[in-house]
C-alpha positions, 0 to 999 in steps of 0.5 A: 637066434642062431642066425642073428648071432651067426652061430649057424656058420662054422667055427673057422668062419665065425673066428675069421669074422670076429678077427676081421671085426676086431682088427677094424675096432668093431668089438660088437654089442652088449647082449644086456644093453645093446650098446656097443662094446667100444662105448662101454670100454671108452666110458670106463677107461678114465677110471681104470687109467686113474686107478692104475696110475695111482697103484703104479706110482704108490708101489713104485715109491714105496717099493724102492724105499723098502727095497733100499732099506732092506739092502742097507740092513742086509741080514738084520731083522729089518731085512728079514721082516720086509722079506716075509712081508714082501713074500706075503704080499706076493703070495696072498691073492689081491681079492682076499686083501680087498675084502679084508681092506673093505671089512676093516677100513670101510665097514668097521672103522668107516675111514674110506668108502666101500665102493663107487667112484664119485658121489653125486655133485662132485667131479674133481680129482680131490673128490674122487681121492677117497674112492681111489685110496682103498682099491689103489692100495690093494692093487699096489700090494703085489706090485710093491712087493715085486718092486721091493725085491727088485730094488733090494737086488739091484742095490745089493748088486751096486753095493758089491761093486768094486768102486764101492769097496774102493771107496770104503777102503779110502774112508768115504763116509757111509752117507756119501757111499750110498749116493755112488750106486745111484750115480753109477747108473747115470 
């Protein structure tokens, strides 16, 4: 067994062999199934990308909206509430959110499936959507909090610039004033 796995060689020799194989794209074989690791990774890559893109898009959209609302209502109860929710989203581990979400939305309410990616006989994106929503939302919670805090800071920075103060002093309506920070970056 030591000979088959190369464990009879020195640490440095095993490391160099491993590094050489990795650089060539050879990740080895699975101990349980004997299947090349590259095949296993490539089989699961579409599901990973699908879930990651969903979480990224959702967190970016919601985080920007919530961050803008928080910045526009600076010092209000809305700002305080969103700040607390953002800190809570960053502080609580994702696996805990995942377990609570499965318990509430899959087991108790029955709105979403508890696991899996696809039901047999279904293969379109719309068929996979119910399976993406729950894990995608859980993954996006932490990112949403970060995007929200970042967009709040950027919006507050933009609203405190001189051209905004000048526009306010000249009587520019607030709805028009809110377009200026975004136009200032272009």
